[in-house]
C-alpha positions, 0 to 999 in steps of 0.5 A: 500499500503506497503513502498517499491515500486510503479509501473505503469504497466500492463495496456493492452495498455502499453504491446500492445505498448511496443510489437509494439515498439519492432517490428516496431519502434526501439531503438529511440522511445522506448528511448523516451517512457522510457524518458517520463514515467521517467519524469512522475514519477520523481516528485513523486520520488522528493516528496517522498524524500522531505516528509521524509526529512521533516517528524517530528518524536517526542519523548515522552521526558525524564521522570524526572531524566533521563539522555540524551546525544547525539546520538552514531551515526552521520547518519541522518535517514531522509536524509538516507532514502531519498538517497535510494528512487530509481526510475527505467523505463522498455519499455520491459517485464513488461513495466512502471515505478517504485519507491521504497526504495532500501534496499541495499542502507540503512545499515542493522539496517535501512532496514525496517525503511521507512515501520516502519516510514510509520506506525507512531510508531518507537519503538527502543532500547535507545542508542543500549541497548536492556533493555530500549526502546523508542517509537517515533511518526511520521504522519503515511502513509507518503509513502501511501499519497504522492503516492495517490497525484501523481497517477492521474497525472502520470497515465495521463502523461503515458497515453499520452505518449502511445497515442503518441507513438500509433499514430506514430506507426499507 
């Protein structure tokens, strides 16, 4: 599973209920369903944000005689990525919930950083100097593992919401 998007969509029941909602129930029931689907996905959203913020990123350290210094940027990497994790819900076409990293909310040099960190290996130039490179490590698959922990609960909550709406419609 690639970092960037998690979706609960496409189940036959979800599509069928969506069509019935448009035809019979109208806006209030659609909004209630969307609210319940969002509530099912919000714990995943929060957990992804807290996981990236607490993720330990380790460096190989400086070699003997190497110079160091402060970072030329004051931008906090993990907080920037956490702020770009978004959630959206649709009850019309392609109904479901989606949690993703919104690359539009990231600076140009960090567009693929969430996916890079998910691999567990971050290779970058030292303070922008393209003649010197550094490799840092992080626990791999932070996105995938967090999503896997939440998937059964989210699926059960969405199924429960769909059953309630289906009962309302019949």
